[in-house]
C-alpha positions in Angstrom: 36.4 39.6 -7.2 36.4 37.4 -10.2 33.6 37.8 -12.7 32.7 34.1 -12.5 32.2 34.4 -8.8 29.9 37.3 -9.1 26.8 35.3 -10.2 26.8 33.1 -7.1 28.2 35.7 -4.7 25.4 38.1 -5.6 22.8 35.4 -5.5 24.0 34.4 -2.0 23.7 38.0 -0.8 20.3 38.4 -2.3 19.0 35.2 -0.8 20.7 36.0 2.6 23.1 33.1 2.7 26.4 33.5 4.4 28.5 32.4 1.4 28.3 31.3 -2.2 29.2 27.7 -1.2 25.6 27.0 -0.3 24.9 26.3 -4.0 27.4 23.4 -4.0 25.4 21.8 -1.2 22.1 22.5 -3.0 23.4 20.8 -6.1 24.5 17.8 -4.1 21.2 17.5 -2.4 19.3 17.8 -5.7 21.5 15.0 -7.2 21.7 12.6 -4.2 18.7 13.5 -2.0 20.9 14.0 1.1 18.3 15.8 3.3 14.9 14.9 4.7 12.7 16.5 7.3 13.4 15.6 10.8 17.0 14.6 10.3 19.9 15.3 12.6 22.9 16.7 10.8 26.5 17.3 11.8 28.2 20.1 9.8 32.0 20.0 10.1 33.9 23.2 9.2 30.7 25.1 9.2 31.8 28.8 9.2 30.7 31.2 7.8 27.5 29.1 7.8 25.8 28.8 4.5 25.7 25.0 4.5 24.4 25.2 8.0 21.6 27.6 6.9 20.5 25.3 4.1 20.7 22.2 6.2 18.5 23.9 8.8 15.9 24.8 6.1 15.9 21.2 4.8 15.5 19.3 8.0 12.8 21.7 9.2 11.8 22.5 12.8 11.5 18.8 13.8 15.2 18.2 12.8 18.4 19.7 14.2 21.8 20.8 12.8 24.9 20.8 14.9 27.5 23.1 13.2 31.1 23.1 14.4 34.0 25.2 13.4 37.2 26.5 15.0 36.2 29.9 13.6 33.2 31.8 14.8 30.5 33.2 12.6 28.5 36.5 12.8 25.5 34.8 11.2 22.4 34.1 13.3 20.7 30.8 12.7 17.2 29.3 13.1 16.1 27.7 16.4 16.8 24.2 15.0 20.6 25.0 14.6 23.3 24.9 17.2 26.6 26.6 16.1 29.5 25.7 18.3 33.0 27.3 18.0 35.2 24.3 18.8 37.7 21.9 17.3 35.6 19.0 16.1 38.5 16.7 16.5 39.1 17.5 20.2 36.3 15.6 21.9 36.0 18.5 24.4 33.3 18.1 27.1 31.3 21.0 25.4 31.4 19.3 22.0 30.5 15.9 23.4 27.6 17.4 25.4 26.3 19.1 22.2 26.5 15.8 20.2 25.1 13.4 22.8 21.4 14.3 22.4 21.6 14.3 18.6 23.8 11.3 17.8 23.8 9.1 15.9 23.4 11.6 13.0 21.5 10.9 9.8 24.0 13.0 7.8 27.6 14.3 8.3 28.7 17.0 5.9 32.2 18.5 5.7 33.2 21.6 3.7 36.5 21.8 5.6 39.5 23.0 3.7 43.1 23.6 4.9 44.7 27.0 4.9 46.2 27.0 1.4 49.9 27.5 1.0 50.0 27.8 -2.8 52.1 24.7 -2.8 49.9 22.2 -4.6 51.2 19.0 -3.1 51.1 20.4 0.5 47.5 21.7 0.0 46.4 18.3 -1.4 48.0 16.4 1.5 46.5 18.7 4.1 43.0 18.4 2.5 43.4 14.6 2.4 44.3 14.6 6.1 41.2 16.6 7.0 39.0 14.2 4.9 40.5 11.2 6.8 39.8 12.9 10.1 36.3 13.9 9.0 35.5 10.2 8.3 36.9 9.2 11.7 34.3 11.5 13.2 31.6 10.3 10.9 32.4 6.6 11.6 31.8 7.2 15.3 28.7 9.5 15.0 26.8 8.4 11.8 23.7 6.3 11.9 23.5 3.1 9.9 22.0 4.0 6.6 23.2 7.6 7.0 25.2 9.6 4.5 28.5 11.4 4.5 29.6 14.2 2.1 33.1 15.6 2.2 35.2 18.1 0.2 38.6 17.1 -1.0 41.3 18.7 -3.2 41.7 16.2 -6.0 45.0 14.5 -6.2 46.7 11.1 -6.9 45.5 10.0 -3.4 41.8 10.7 -4.0 41.1 7.2 -5.3 42.8 5.6 -2.3 40.7 7.7 0.0 37.6 6.8 -1.9 38.5 3.1 -1.8 39.0 3.3 1.9 35.3 4.4 2.3 33.8 1.8 0.0 33.6 -1.1 2.5 31.5 1.1 4.8 28.9 2.5 2.4 26.5 1.1 -0.1 27.4 3.7 -2.8 30.3 6.2 -3.3 30.0 9.0 -5.8 32.3 11.8 -6.9 30.6 15.2 -7.7 31.9 18.5 -9.1 29.2 21.1 -8.7 28.6 23.7 -11.4 28.9 26.3 -8.8 32.5 25.3 -8.0 35.0 27.6 -9.7 36.2 26.0 -12.9 39.9 26.4 -11.9 39.2 24.9 -8.4 40.6 21.4 -7.7 37.9 20.7 -5.2 35.5 17.8 -5.7 33.0 16.3 -3.3 32.8 12.6 -2.3 29.3 11.6 -1.5 29.1 8.3 0.5 25.5 6.9 0.8 24.1 4.3 3.0 26.5 3.8 6.0 27.0 0.2 6.8 29.0 0.7 10.0 32.7 0.5 10.4 32.6 -3.3 10.4 30.2 -3.3 7.4 
């Protein structure tokens, strides 16, 4: 394990978070004020569950988080969290039944990443495709005025993706958390104030 990783890895273990990635979401929340008590949140690509844990803490018992991933997690969550092992792009009956009482969501977050191949262009293209599909989900499930935050591997196509979001949100920001590894090409696109797909 790299020395740089140790600080956040050890802190996550000490604070009982499922992964170090929680600190990226914390930084985004601090900067952009993503969470409020009582919100409903859809967490895409949620495993192992650190974003889900933090989201559950922030929305409180009166809010609810629906976390979805094709992988399972061994982590146990608070009562205001539903973790569903499913393909979020499938529109399966189980997934639709879980979404129905919570939608439209106040916030959709996506930490999804493709299985990396080591081929930079392929990894970037696969990341972009996940981001495009994540927005398709958000566009159908997000409340007007809601927010969308998504991880992307930065590439020459990042600007075009960002520009595709602009007509639908009041503000779009790029964010590179301090807790991201310095060599990582990941950035987060934070889209604030959903205006609807016709907005």
